[in-house]
C-alpha positions, 0 to 999 in steps of 0.5 A, spaced: 286 236 624 294 237 623 297 240 616 304 241 615 306 248 612 313 249 608 316 256 611 322 260 610 326 262 616 333 264 617 335 262 624 333 257 629 331 262 634 327 266 629 323 259 628 322 258 636 319 265 635 315 263 629 313 257 633 310 261 639 306 266 635 303 260 632 301 256 638 298 263 641 293 264 635 286 263 636 284 256 633 291 253 634 291 247 638 298 245 638 304 247 633 311 245 632 316 248 627 322 244 625 327 249 623 332 243 619 326 241 615 323 248 614 316 246 616 311 248 621 306 242 623 299 245 625 294 242 629 287 246 629 281 246 634 276 242 632 271 247 628 275 252 626 277 253 618 285 252 617 285 257 612 283 262 616 286 260 622 293 260 617 292 266 615 292 269 622 298 265 624 302 268 618 300 275 620 302 273 628 309 270 625 310 276 621 309 280 627 315 277 630 319 276 624 318 280 619 323 276 614 320 269 615 314 266 610 309 261 611 306 258 605 299 257 605 
């Protein structure tokens, strides 16, 4: 399942860091951040709860870029 989330990030480099952090999160099959559209598209591994996975994605993104936001 793929879902799109609104994000708030200041620069393209920060968006790349968020994308990398999201991809490393357990339960994420793939993740793409579009800086221009301020969106993150996440594809989840079958059998994982998207809400729980996105909480972890948010935490991981905050670790690499503390002033970013992922709106779940």
